[in-house]
N, CA, C and O atoms as a Tripos MOL2 file, in Angstrom:
@<TRIPOS>MOLECULE
protein
  296   295    74     0     0
PROTEIN
NO_CHARGES

@<TRIPOS>ATOM
      1 N          65.5600  170.6230  156.8990 N.3       1 UNK1
      2 CA         65.4350  169.0600  156.7760 C.3       1 UNK1
      3 C          66.6390  168.6700  156.0130 C.2       1 UNK1
      4 O          66.6970  169.0940  154.8590 O.2       1 UNK1
      5 N          67.3100  168.1660  156.3130 N.am      2 UNK2
      6 CA         68.9000  167.6710  155.8320 C.3       2 UNK2
      7 C          67.9010  166.5870  154.7160 C.2       2 UNK2
      8 O          66.8070  166.0220  154.6980 O.2       2 UNK2
      9 N          69.1390  166.7710  153.8550 N.am      3 UNK3
     10 CA         69.3780  165.6220  152.9290 C.3       3 UNK3
     11 C          68.9380  164.2230  152.9840 C.2       3 UNK3
     12 O          68.1430  163.8550  152.1190 O.2       3 UNK3
     13 N          69.2140  163.6470  153.5990 N.am      4 UNK4
     14 CA         68.9050  162.3440  153.9500 C.3       4 UNK4
     15 C          67.5830  161.7230  154.5270 C.2       4 UNK4
     16 O          67.0370  160.6310  154.3680 O.2       4 UNK4
     17 N          67.2370  163.0100  155.3660 N.am      5 UNK5
     18 CA         66.0770  162.9210  155.9220 C.3       5 UNK5
     19 C          65.0700  162.8750  155.2210 C.2       5 UNK5
     20 O          64.2260  162.0420  155.5510 O.2       5 UNK5
     21 N          64.7790  163.8060  153.9300 N.am      6 UNK6
     22 CA         64.3500  163.9280  152.7500 C.3       6 UNK6
     23 C          63.8570  162.5730  151.8780 C.2       6 UNK6
     24 O          62.8090  161.9640  151.6620 O.2       6 UNK6
     25 N          65.0050  162.5070  151.5860 N.am      7 UNK7
     26 CA         65.0280  161.0060  151.6340 C.3       7 UNK7
     27 C          64.3510  159.7020  151.6190 C.2       7 UNK7
     28 O          63.8830  158.9420  150.7720 O.2       7 UNK7
     29 N          64.5010  159.7540  153.0330 N.am      8 UNK8
     30 CA         64.2740  158.7720  153.9210 C.3       8 UNK8
     31 C          62.4890  158.9870  154.0060 C.2       8 UNK8
     32 O          61.8310  157.9480  154.0420 O.2       8 UNK8
     33 N          61.7820  160.2510  154.0340 N.am      9 UNK9
     34 CA         60.5720  160.3940  153.8540 C.3       9 UNK9
     35 C          60.4180  159.9340  152.9140 C.2       9 UNK9
     36 O          60.0050  158.7800  152.8050 O.2       9 UNK9
     37 N          60.7540  160.8260  151.7640 N.am     10 UNK10
     38 CA         60.5270  160.1570  149.8810 C.3      10 UNK10
     39 C          60.2450  158.9100  150.1520 C.2      10 UNK10
     40 O          59.1070  158.4920  149.9370 O.2      10 UNK10
     41 N          61.2070  158.1110  150.6590 N.am     11 UNK11
     42 CA         61.0850  156.6230  150.2070 C.3      11 UNK11
     43 C          59.9060  156.3060  151.0840 C.2      11 UNK11
     44 O          58.9250  155.9350  150.4400 O.2      11 UNK11
     45 N          59.7360  156.3590  152.4780 N.am     12 UNK12
     46 CA         58.7100  156.1950  152.9440 C.3      12 UNK12
     47 C          56.9970  156.6460  152.2410 C.2      12 UNK12
     48 O          55.9410  156.0680  152.4980 O.2      12 UNK12
     49 N          57.0880  157.1690  151.8380 N.am     13 UNK13
     50 CA         55.9330  157.6320  150.8290 C.3      13 UNK13
     51 C          55.5930  156.7250  149.6170 C.2      13 UNK13
     52 O          54.6160  155.9970  149.4430 O.2      13 UNK13
     53 N          56.8230  157.0030  148.7120 N.am     14 UNK14
     54 CA         56.6940  156.0840  148.0670 C.3      14 UNK14
     55 C          56.2500  154.5300  148.1620 C.2      14 UNK14
     56 O          55.5750  153.8080  147.4280 O.2      14 UNK14
     57 N          56.9530  154.3260  149.4410 N.am     15 UNK15
     58 CA         56.1920  152.5180  150.0720 C.3      15 UNK15
     59 C          55.1870  152.5420  150.2320 C.2      15 UNK15
     60 O          54.6480  151.4440  150.0950 O.2      15 UNK15
     61 N          54.1490  153.8590  150.6590 N.am     16 UNK16
     62 CA         53.2130  153.8320  150.6820 C.3      16 UNK16
     63 C          52.3040  153.7920  149.7610 C.2      16 UNK16
     64 O          51.5480  152.8230  149.6960 O.2      16 UNK16
     65 N          52.2230  154.7540  148.9590 N.am     17 UNK17
     66 CA         51.9600  154.7970  147.5290 C.3      17 UNK17
     67 C          51.4350  153.5280  147.0470 C.2      17 UNK17
     68 O          50.2960  153.3070  146.6330 O.2      17 UNK17
     69 N          52.5970  152.5730  147.1740 N.am     18 UNK18
     70 CA         53.1710  151.1150  146.5430 C.3      18 UNK18
     71 C          52.4480  149.9890  147.4120 C.2      18 UNK18
     72 O          52.5120  148.8280  147.0060 O.2      18 UNK18
     73 N          51.8180  150.2590  148.4950 N.am     19 UNK19
     74 CA         51.3010  149.6100  149.2210 C.3      19 UNK19
     75 C          49.6320  149.7530  149.1000 C.2      19 UNK19
     76 O          48.7030  148.9970  149.3870 O.2      19 UNK19
     77 N          49.7050  150.8940  148.6170 N.am     20 UNK20
     78 CA         47.8320  151.2640  148.6110 C.3      20 UNK20
     79 C          47.4200  150.8250  147.6410 C.2      20 UNK20
     80 O          46.2430  150.5060  147.4730 O.2      20 UNK20
     81 N          48.6770  150.6880  146.4930 N.am     21 UNK21
     82 CA         48.0110  149.8220  145.4760 C.3      21 UNK21
     83 C          47.9310  148.1170  145.6230 C.2      21 UNK21
     84 O          47.6250  147.3380  144.7210 O.2      21 UNK21
     85 N          48.2620  147.8110  146.8890 N.am     22 UNK22
     86 CA         48.5170  146.8500  146.7930 C.3      22 UNK22
     87 C          49.7430  145.4280  145.9410 C.2      22 UNK22
     88 O          49.7540  144.2100  145.7640 O.2      22 UNK22
     89 N          50.4780  146.4710  145.6970 N.am     23 UNK23
     90 CA         52.0510  145.7810  144.8900 C.3      23 UNK23
     91 C          52.9250  145.4610  145.9950 C.2      23 UNK23
     92 O          53.0380  145.7840  147.1780 O.2      23 UNK23
     93 N          53.7160  144.4200  144.8530 N.am     24 UNK24
     94 CA         54.9430  144.1960  145.8770 C.3      24 UNK24
     95 C          56.2850  144.6260  145.1200 C.2      24 UNK24
     96 O          56.4040  144.8630  143.9180 O.2      24 UNK24
     97 N          57.2350  144.6660  146.0840 N.am     25 UNK25
     98 CA         58.2950  145.5910  145.2280 C.3      25 UNK25
     99 C          58.5380  144.5800  143.9550 C.2      25 UNK25
    100 O          59.5190  144.8710  143.2700 O.2      25 UNK25
    101 N          58.1000  143.9190  143.7190 N.am     26 UNK26
    102 CA         59.1670  142.8480  142.3300 C.3      26 UNK26
    103 C          57.5950  143.5950  141.3930 C.2      26 UNK26
    104 O          57.8300  143.9490  140.2380 O.2      26 UNK26
    105 N          56.1940  143.7860  141.8830 N.am     27 UNK27
    106 CA         55.4860  143.8640  140.9170 C.3      27 UNK27
    107 C          55.8280  145.7650  140.5110 C.2      27 UNK27
    108 O          55.5780  146.1570  139.3710 O.2      27 UNK27
    109 N          56.3270  146.6400  141.4490 N.am     28 UNK28
    110 CA         56.6110  147.9130  140.9310 C.3      28 UNK28
    111 C          57.3730  147.5870  140.2510 C.2      28 UNK28
    112 O          56.9610  147.7290  139.1000 O.2      28 UNK28
    113 N          58.4650  147.1430  140.2880 N.am     29 UNK29
    114 CA         59.7450  146.8860  139.8160 C.3      29 UNK29
    115 C          59.1500  146.7480  138.0770 C.2      29 UNK29
    116 O          59.1910  147.5520  137.1450 O.2      29 UNK29
    117 N          58.7510  145.7130  138.1590 N.am     30 UNK30
    118 CA         58.0330  145.1290  136.5320 C.3      30 UNK30
    119 C          57.0980  146.5200  136.3380 C.2      30 UNK30
    120 O          56.9170  146.8710  135.1720 O.2      30 UNK30
    121 N          56.7360  147.0060  136.9770 N.am     31 UNK31
    122 CA         55.6210  148.1270  135.9880 C.3      31 UNK31
    123 C          56.6370  149.1230  136.1650 C.2      31 UNK31
    124 O          56.8740  149.5430  135.0320 O.2      31 UNK31
    125 N          57.2460  149.6260  136.8650 N.am     32 UNK32
    126 CA         58.1450  150.6980  136.2460 C.3      32 UNK32
    127 C          59.4280  150.5150  135.5980 C.2      32 UNK32
    128 O          59.8620  151.5390  135.0700 O.2      32 UNK32
    129 N          60.0750  149.5830  135.5100 N.am     33 UNK33
    130 CA         61.4980  149.1650  135.0370 C.3      33 UNK33
    131 C          62.1530  149.4240  135.8280 C.2      33 UNK33
    132 O          63.0750  149.8160  135.1130 O.2      33 UNK33
    133 N          62.5890  149.5870  137.0210 N.am     34 UNK34
    134 CA         63.2340  149.7560  137.7660 C.3      34 UNK34
    135 C          63.9880  148.2300  138.1750 C.2      34 UNK34
    136 O          63.2100  147.3980  137.7070 O.2      34 UNK34
    137 N          64.6680  147.7930  138.5610 N.am     35 UNK35
    138 CA         65.1580  146.7650  139.5300 C.3      35 UNK35
    139 C          64.5280  146.6120  140.6890 C.2      35 UNK35
    140 O          63.9020  147.6510  140.8970 O.2      35 UNK35
    141 N          64.3890  145.9320  141.4590 N.am     36 UNK36
    142 CA         63.3140  145.6530  142.3960 C.3      36 UNK36
    143 C          64.1910  146.0430  143.4730 C.2      36 UNK36
    144 O          63.7290  146.7830  144.3420 O.2      36 UNK36
    145 N          65.8320  145.5080  143.5710 N.am     37 UNK37
    146 CA         66.7680  146.2420  144.5070 C.3      37 UNK37
    147 C          66.9250  147.8670  144.2200 C.2      37 UNK37
    148 O          67.4290  148.4000  145.2080 O.2      37 UNK37
    149 N          66.7090  148.5800  143.4160 N.am     38 UNK38
    150 CA         66.3270  150.0370  143.7090 C.3      38 UNK38
    151 C          65.2120  150.1280  143.9200 C.2      38 UNK38
    152 O          64.9430  151.2010  144.4590 O.2      38 UNK38
    153 N          64.1480  149.3180  143.7040 N.am     39 UNK39
    154 CA         63.1680  149.6540  144.4390 C.3      39 UNK39
    155 C          63.2370  149.8930  145.8620 C.2      39 UNK39
    156 O          62.6070  150.7660  146.4590 O.2      39 UNK39
    157 N          63.8810  149.2290  146.2650 N.am     40 UNK40
    158 CA         64.0480  148.5350  147.6370 C.3      40 UNK40
    159 C          64.8310  150.0600  148.2320 C.2      40 UNK40
    160 O          64.5010  150.7320  149.2090 O.2      40 UNK40
    161 N          65.8020  150.2610  147.3920 N.am     41 UNK41
    162 CA         66.9140  151.3830  147.9670 C.3      41 UNK41
    163 C          66.3520  152.8930  148.1180 C.2      41 UNK41
    164 O          66.5870  153.7400  148.9810 O.2      41 UNK41
    165 N          65.3840  152.9320  146.7750 N.am     42 UNK42
    166 CA         64.4560  154.0260  147.0660 C.3      42 UNK42
    167 C          63.5830  154.1370  148.2400 C.2      42 UNK42
    168 O          63.4840  155.1110  148.9860 O.2      42 UNK42
    169 N          63.0610  153.1960  148.3000 N.am     43 UNK43
    170 CA         62.0350  153.1030  150.0020 C.3      43 UNK43
    171 C          62.9530  152.8880  151.0140 C.2      43 UNK43
    172 O          62.3070  152.8860  152.0620 O.2      43 UNK43
    173 N          63.8930  152.7420  151.1980 N.am     44 UNK44
    174 CA         64.4980  152.9500  152.3170 C.3      44 UNK44
    175 C          65.4010  154.6560  152.5280 C.2      44 UNK44
    176 O          66.1140  155.0860  153.4340 O.2      44 UNK44
    177 N          65.0430  155.1140  151.5270 N.am     45 UNK45
    178 CA         66.0890  156.7560  151.3990 C.3      45 UNK45
    179 C          67.4860  156.2150  150.7930 C.2      45 UNK45
    180 O          68.3940  156.9560  150.4150 O.2      45 UNK45
    181 N          67.5050  155.1060  150.7680 N.am     46 UNK46
    182 CA         69.4700  154.6910  150.4730 C.3      46 UNK46
    183 C          69.9310  155.6410  149.0520 C.2      46 UNK46
    184 O          71.1300  155.9200  149.0560 O.2      46 UNK46
    185 N          69.1490  156.1670  147.8560 N.am     47 UNK47
    186 CA         69.5160  156.8280  147.0250 C.3      47 UNK47
    187 C          68.8610  157.9430  146.8130 C.2      47 UNK47
    188 O          67.6940  157.9990  147.2010 O.2      47 UNK47
    189 N          69.4200  159.0040  146.1960 N.am     48 UNK48
    190 CA         69.0810  160.5820  145.7980 C.3      48 UNK48
    191 C          68.2280  160.2680  144.6060 C.2      48 UNK48
    192 O          68.6470  160.2810  143.4490 O.2      48 UNK48
    193 N          67.2160  160.0360  144.9070 N.am     49 UNK49
    194 CA         66.2570  160.0610  143.3590 C.3      49 UNK49
    195 C          66.5110  160.9130  142.1720 C.2      49 UNK49
    196 O          66.0350  162.0460  142.2500 O.2      49 UNK49
    197 N          67.0940  160.6440  141.1970 N.am     50 UNK50
    198 CA         66.9310  162.0650  140.2350 C.3      50 UNK50
    199 C          65.2940  162.4820  139.5440 C.2      50 UNK50
    200 O          64.2070  161.9690  139.8090 O.2      50 UNK50
    201 N          65.5620  163.3870  138.7650 N.am     51 UNK51
    202 CA         64.2800  163.8550  138.6470 C.3      51 UNK51
    203 C          63.5070  162.8730  137.2980 C.2      51 UNK51
    204 O          62.3030  162.9130  137.0460 O.2      51 UNK51
    205 N          64.3280  162.1930  136.7010 N.am     52 UNK52
    206 CA         63.8180  161.3200  135.6990 C.3      52 UNK52
    207 C          63.0920  160.0350  136.3880 C.2      52 UNK52
    208 O          62.1260  159.5370  135.8080 O.2      52 UNK52
    209 N          63.4990  159.5600  137.4780 N.am     53 UNK53
    210 CA         63.2200  158.3890  138.3350 C.3      53 UNK53
    211 C          62.0530  158.8660  138.6920 C.2      53 UNK53
    212 O          61.1190  158.0950  138.4680 O.2      53 UNK53
    213 N          61.6810  160.2520  139.3510 N.am     54 UNK54
    214 CA         60.3910  161.0850  140.0660 C.3      54 UNK54
    215 C          59.1000  160.6190  139.4280 C.2      54 UNK54
    216 O          58.1140  159.9750  139.7860 O.2      54 UNK54
    217 N          59.7070  161.4700  137.8710 N.am     55 UNK55
    218 CA         58.7590  161.2960  136.8640 C.3      55 UNK55
    219 C          58.0430  159.6930  136.8910 C.2      55 UNK55
    220 O          56.9840  159.1490  137.2050 O.2      55 UNK55
    221 N          59.2220  159.4030  136.4080 N.am     56 UNK56
    222 CA         58.4900  157.6470  136.0740 C.3      56 UNK56
    223 C          57.9640  156.6590  137.3640 C.2      56 UNK56
    224 O          57.2610  155.6490  137.3360 O.2      56 UNK56
    225 N          58.5370  157.3020  138.3900 N.am     57 UNK57
    226 CA         58.0440  157.0540  139.3670 C.3      57 UNK57
    227 C          56.0980  156.8860  139.8380 C.2      57 UNK57
    228 O          55.2170  156.0980  140.1820 O.2      57 UNK57
    229 N          56.3800  158.1460  139.5410 N.am     58 UNK58
    230 CA         54.9590  158.7790  139.3640 C.3      58 UNK58
    231 C          53.8980  158.1160  138.6090 C.2      58 UNK58
    232 O          52.8380  157.6360  139.0100 O.2      58 UNK58
    233 N          54.5270  158.2040  137.1250 N.am     59 UNK59
    234 CA         53.6650  157.9960  136.2020 C.3      59 UNK59
    235 C          53.6180  156.2790  136.5240 C.2      59 UNK59
    236 O          52.5990  155.7360  136.0960 O.2      59 UNK59
    237 N          54.4210  155.5510  137.0940 N.am     60 UNK60
    238 CA         53.4630  154.5420  137.1190 C.3      60 UNK60
    239 C          53.2110  154.0920  138.0990 C.2      60 UNK60
    240 O          53.4350  152.8840  138.1810 O.2      60 UNK60
    241 N          52.5010  154.9470  139.6080 N.am     61 UNK61
    242 CA         51.7020  154.9060  140.5260 C.3      61 UNK61
    243 C          50.4690  156.2690  140.1980 C.2      61 UNK61
    244 O          49.8510  156.9060  141.0510 O.2      61 UNK61
    245 N          50.3850  156.4350  138.4970 N.am     62 UNK62
    246 CA         49.4090  157.5410  137.9770 C.3      62 UNK62
    247 C          48.8920  158.1910  138.7090 C.2      62 UNK62
    248 O          47.7120  158.1920  139.0600 O.2      62 UNK62
    249 N          50.3690  159.2860  139.2430 N.am     63 UNK63
    250 CA         49.8640  160.3180  140.2780 C.3      63 UNK63
    251 C          50.8720  161.4930  139.2930 C.2      63 UNK63
    252 O          51.6480  161.3170  138.3540 O.2      63 UNK63
    253 N          50.4170  162.7100  140.0300 N.am     64 UNK64
    254 CA         51.6620  163.7880  139.7800 C.3      64 UNK64
    255 C          52.9580  163.4820  140.7040 C.2      64 UNK64
    256 O          53.0700  162.7980  141.7220 O.2      64 UNK64
    257 N          53.7550  164.1300  140.0770 N.am     65 UNK65
    258 CA         55.2260  164.3640  141.0480 C.3      65 UNK65
    259 C          54.8460  165.2550  142.0480 C.2      65 UNK65
    260 O          55.6200  165.2700  143.0050 O.2      65 UNK65
    261 N          53.8380  166.0400  142.1200 N.am     66 UNK66
    262 CA         54.3880  167.1260  143.3030 C.3      66 UNK66
    263 C          53.3750  166.0360  144.5810 C.2      66 UNK66
    264 O          53.2220  166.2480  145.7840 O.2      66 UNK66
    265 N          52.6980  164.5920  143.5100 N.am     67 UNK67
    266 CA         51.5690  163.9140  145.1960 C.3      67 UNK67
    267 C          53.0220  163.3340  146.0280 C.2      67 UNK67
    268 O          53.0230  163.1850  147.2500 O.2      67 UNK67
    269 N          54.2190  163.0440  145.1750 N.am     68 UNK68
    270 CA         54.8680  162.2650  145.5770 C.3      68 UNK68
    271 C          55.8010  163.2430  146.9250 C.2      68 UNK68
    272 O          56.8910  162.9290  147.4020 O.2      68 UNK68
    273 N          55.1490  164.1810  147.2030 N.am     69 UNK69
    274 CA         55.9270  165.2440  148.2090 C.3      69 UNK69
    275 C          55.1840  165.7730  149.1450 C.2      69 UNK69
    276 O          55.7110  166.6380  149.8440 O.2      69 UNK69
    277 N          53.9380  165.4360  149.3690 N.am     70 UNK70
    278 CA         52.6210  165.6730  149.8750 C.3      70 UNK70
    279 C          53.1200  165.2620  151.5450 C.2      70 UNK70
    280 O          53.9610  164.3650  151.6030 O.2      70 UNK70
    281 N          52.7920  165.6800  152.4820 N.am     71 UNK71
    282 CA         53.1630  165.5600  153.4830 C.3      71 UNK71
    283 C          54.7740  165.2290  154.0600 C.2      71 UNK71
    284 O          54.9960  164.5030  155.0280 O.2      71 UNK71
    285 N          55.4250  165.6560  153.5600 N.am     72 UNK72
    286 CA         57.4380  165.3460  153.5400 C.3      72 UNK72
    287 C          57.7470  166.9140  154.3300 C.2      72 UNK72
    288 O          58.7140  166.9930  155.0880 O.2      72 UNK72
    289 N          57.0540  167.8590  154.1430 N.am     73 UNK73
    290 CA         57.8490  168.8230  154.7840 C.3      73 UNK73
    291 C          57.3140  169.3160  156.4950 C.2      73 UNK73
    292 O          57.7540  170.2680  157.1400 O.2      73 UNK73
    293 N          56.2560  168.3280  156.9150 N.am     74 UNK74
    294 CA         55.6600  168.1720  158.0320 C.3      74 UNK74
    295 C          56.7700  167.9180  159.1170 C.2      74 UNK74
    296 O          56.4550  167.7350  160.2920 O.2      74 UNK74
@<TRIPOS>BOND
     1     1     2 1
     2     2     3 1
     3     3     4 2
     4     3     5 am
     5     5     6 1
     6     6     7 1
     7     7     8 2
     8     7     9 am
     9     9    10 1
    10    10    11 1
    11    11    12 2
    12    11    13 am
    13    13    14 1
    14    14    15 1
    15    15    16 2
    16    15    17 am
    17    17    18 1
    18    18    19 1
    19    19    20 2
    20    19    21 am
    21    21    22 1
    22    22    23 1
    23    23    24 2
    24    23    25 am
    25    25    26 1
    26    26    27 1
    27    27    28 2
    28    27    29 am
    29    29    30 1
    30    30    31 1
    31    31    32 2
    32    31    33 am
    33    33    34 1
    34    34    35 1
    35    35    36 2
    36    35    37 am
    37    37    38 1
    38    38    39 1
    39    39    40 2
    40    39    41 am
    41    41    42 1
    42    42    43 1
    43    43    44 2
    44    43    45 am
    45    45    46 1
    46    46    47 1
    47    47    48 2
    48    47    49 am
    49    49    50 1
    50    50    51 1
    51    51    52 2
    52    51    53 am
    53    53    54 1
    54    54    55 1
    55    55    56 2
    56    55    57 am
    57    57    58 1
    58    58    59 1
    59    59    60 2
    60    59    61 am
    61    61    62 1
    62    62    63 1
    63    63    64 2
    64    63    65 am
    65    65    66 1
    66    66    67 1
    67    67    68 2
    68    67    69 am
    69    69    70 1
    70    70    71 1
    71    71    72 2
    72    71    73 am
    73    73    74 1
    74    74    75 1
    75    75    76 2
    76    75    77 am
    77    77    78 1
    78    78    79 1
    79    79    80 2
    80    79    81 am
    81    81    82 1
    82    82    83 1
    83    83    84 2
    84    83    85 am
    85    85    86 1
    86    86    87 1
    87    87    88 2
    88    87    89 am
    89    89    90 1
    90    90    91 1
    91    91    92 2
    92    91    93 am
    93    93    94 1
    94    94    95 1
    95    95    96 2
    96    95    97 am
    97    97    98 1
    98    98    99 1
    99    99   100 2
   100    99   101 am
   101   101   102 1
   102   102   103 1
   103   103   104 2
   104   103   105 am
   105   105   106 1
   106   106   107 1
   107   107   108 2
   108   107   109 am
   109   109   110 1
   110   110   111 1
   111   111   112 2
   112   111   113 am
   113   113   114 1
   114   114   115 1
   115   115   116 2
   116   115   117 am
   117   117   118 1
   118   118   119 1
   119   119   120 2
   120   119   121 am
   121   121   122 1
   122   122   123 1
   123   123   124 2
   124   123   125 am
   125   125   126 1
   126   126   127 1
   127   127   128 2
   128   127   129 am
   129   129   130 1
   130   130   131 1
   131   131   132 2
   132   131   133 am
   133   133   134 1
   134   134   135 1
   135   135   136 2
   136   135   137 am
   137   137   138 1
   138   138   139 1
   139   139   140 2
   140   139   141 am
   141   141   142 1
   142   142   143 1
   143   143   144 2
   144   143   145 am
   145   145   146 1
   146   146   147 1
   147   147   148 2
   148   147   149 am
   149   149   150 1
   150   150   151 1
   151   151   152 2
   152   151   153 am
   153   153   154 1
   154   154   155 1
   155   155   156 2
   156   155   157 am
   157   157   158 1
   158   158   159 1
   159   159   160 2
   160   159   161 am
   161   161   162 1
   162   162   163 1
   163   163   164 2
   164   163   165 am
   165   165   166 1
   166   166   167 1
   167   167   168 2
   168   167   169 am
   169   169   170 1
   170   170   171 1
   171   171   172 2
   172   171   173 am
   173   173   174 1
   174   174   175 1
   175   175   176 2
   176   175   177 am
   177   177   178 1
   178   178   179 1
   179   179   180 2
   180   179   181 am
   181   181   182 1
   182   182   183 1
   183   183   184 2
   184   183   185 am
   185   185   186 1
   186   186   187 1
   187   187   188 2
   188   187   189 am
   189   189   190 1
   190   190   191 1
   191   191   192 2
   192   191   193 am
   193   193   194 1
   194   194   195 1
   195   195   196 2
   196   195   197 am
   197   197   198 1
   198   198   199 1
   199   199   200 2
   200   199   201 am
   201   201   202 1
   202   202   203 1
   203   203   204 2
   204   203   205 am
   205   205   206 1
   206   206   207 1
   207   207   208 2
   208   207   209 am
   209   209   210 1
   210   210   211 1
   211   211   212 2
   212   211   213 am
   213   213   214 1
   214   214   215 1
   215   215   216 2
   216   215   217 am
   217   217   218 1
   218   218   219 1
   219   219   220 2
   220   219   221 am
   221   221   222 1
   222   222   223 1
   223   223   224 2
   224   223   225 am
   225   225   226 1
   226   226   227 1
   227   227   228 2
   228   227   229 am
   229   229   230 1
   230   230   231 1
   231   231   232 2
   232   231   233 am
   233   233   234 1
   234   234   235 1
   235   235   236 2
   236   235   237 am
   237   237   238 1
   238   238   239 1
   239   239   240 2
   240   239   241 am
   241   241   242 1
   242   242   243 1
   243   243   244 2
   244   243   245 am
   245   245   246 1
   246   246   247 1
   247   247   248 2
   248   247   249 am
   249   249   250 1
   250   250   251 1
   251   251   252 2
   252   251   253 am
   253   253   254 1
   254   254   255 1
   255   255   256 2
   256   255   257 am
   257   257   258 1
   258   258   259 1
   259   259   260 2
   260   259   261 am
   261   261   262 1
   262   262   263 1
   263   263   264 2
   264   263   265 am
   265   265   266 1
   266   266   267 1
   267   267   268 2
   268   267   269 am
   269   269   270 1
   270   270   271 1
   271   271   272 2
   272   271   273 am
   273   273   274 1
   274   274   275 1
   275   275   276 2
   276   275   277 am
   277   277   278 1
   278   278   279 1
   279   279   280 2
   280   279   281 am
   281   281   282 1
   282   282   283 1
   283   283   284 2
   284   283   285 am
   285   285   286 1
   286   286   287 1
   287   287   288 2
   288   287   289 am
   289   289   290 1
   290   290   291 1
   291   291   292 2
   292   291   293 am
   293   293   294 1
   294   294   295 1
   295   295   296 2
@<TRIPOS>SUBSTRUCTURE
     1 UNK1         2 RESIDUE 1 A UNK
     2 UNK2         6 RESIDUE 1 A UNK
     3 UNK3        10 RESIDUE 1 A UNK
     4 UNK4        14 RESIDUE 1 A UNK
     5 UNK5        18 RESIDUE 1 A UNK
     6 UNK6        22 RESIDUE 1 A UNK
     7 UNK7        26 RESIDUE 1 A UNK
     8 UNK8        30 RESIDUE 1 A UNK
     9 UNK9        34 RESIDUE 1 A UNK
    10 UNK10       38 RESIDUE 1 A UNK
    11 UNK11       42 RESIDUE 1 A UNK
    12 UNK12       46 RESIDUE 1 A UNK
    13 UNK13       50 RESIDUE 1 A UNK
    14 UNK14       54 RESIDUE 1 A UNK
    15 UNK15       58 RESIDUE 1 A UNK
    16 UNK16       62 RESIDUE 1 A UNK
    17 UNK17       66 RESIDUE 1 A UNK
    18 UNK18       70 RESIDUE 1 A UNK
    19 UNK19       74 RESIDUE 1 A UNK
    20 UNK20       78 RESIDUE 1 A UNK
    21 UNK21       82 RESIDUE 1 A UNK
    22 UNK22       86 RESIDUE 1 A UNK
    23 UNK23       90 RESIDUE 1 A UNK
    24 UNK24       94 RESIDUE 1 A UNK
    25 UNK25       98 RESIDUE 1 A UNK
    26 UNK26      102 RESIDUE 1 A UNK
    27 UNK27      106 RESIDUE 1 A UNK
    28 UNK28      110 RESIDUE 1 A UNK
    29 UNK29      114 RESIDUE 1 A UNK
    30 UNK30      118 RESIDUE 1 A UNK
    31 UNK31      122 RESIDUE 1 A UNK
    32 UNK32      126 RESIDUE 1 A UNK
    33 UNK33      130 RESIDUE 1 A UNK
    34 UNK34      134 RESIDUE 1 A UNK
    35 UNK35      138 RESIDUE 1 A UNK
    36 UNK36      142 RESIDUE 1 A UNK
    37 UNK37      146 RESIDUE 1 A UNK
    38 UNK38      150 RESIDUE 1 A UNK
    39 UNK39      154 RESIDUE 1 A UNK
    40 UNK40      158 RESIDUE 1 A UNK
    41 UNK41      162 RESIDUE 1 A UNK
    42 UNK42      166 RESIDUE 1 A UNK
    43 UNK43      170 RESIDUE 1 A UNK
    44 UNK44      174 RESIDUE 1 A UNK
    45 UNK45      178 RESIDUE 1 A UNK
    46 UNK46      182 RESIDUE 1 A UNK
    47 UNK47      186 RESIDUE 1 A UNK
    48 UNK48      190 RESIDUE 1 A UNK
    49 UNK49      194 RESIDUE 1 A UNK
    50 UNK50      198 RESIDUE 1 A UNK
    51 UNK51      202 RESIDUE 1 A UNK
    52 UNK52      206 RESIDUE 1 A UNK
    53 UNK53      210 RESIDUE 1 A UNK
    54 UNK54      214 RESIDUE 1 A UNK
    55 UNK55      218 RESIDUE 1 A UNK
    56 UNK56      222 RESIDUE 1 A UNK
    57 UNK57      226 RESIDUE 1 A UNK
    58 UNK58      230 RESIDUE 1 A UNK
    59 UNK59      234 RESIDUE 1 A UNK
    60 UNK60      238 RESIDUE 1 A UNK
    61 UNK61      242 RESIDUE 1 A UNK
    62 UNK62      246 RESIDUE 1 A UNK
    63 UNK63      250 RESIDUE 1 A UNK
    64 UNK64      254 RESIDUE 1 A UNK
    65 UNK65      258 RESIDUE 1 A UNK
    66 UNK66      262 RESIDUE 1 A UNK
    67 UNK67      266 RESIDUE 1 A UNK
    68 UNK68      270 RESIDUE 1 A UNK
    69 UNK69      274 RESIDUE 1 A UNK
    70 UNK70      278 RESIDUE 1 A UNK
    71 UNK71      282 RESIDUE 1 A UNK
    72 UNK72      286 RESIDUE 1 A UNK
    73 UNK73      290 RESIDUE 1 A UNK
    74 UNK74      294 RESIDUE 1 A UNK
């Protein structure tokens, strides 16, 4: 899998988990400390997410970092 495809799938997963909680991008940004535009870029797969950002995203969603990657390799 190419890096761009992985980023796109991860972004889709982040969006899925955010929407499951009923949060808008603005709410998720406020809770996580990221800017709303950055959240949008993560979700569109436009940014290569750092390990620190992955940890913060997972903590905000109250999941394990590994849960962010569930189903991405399919």
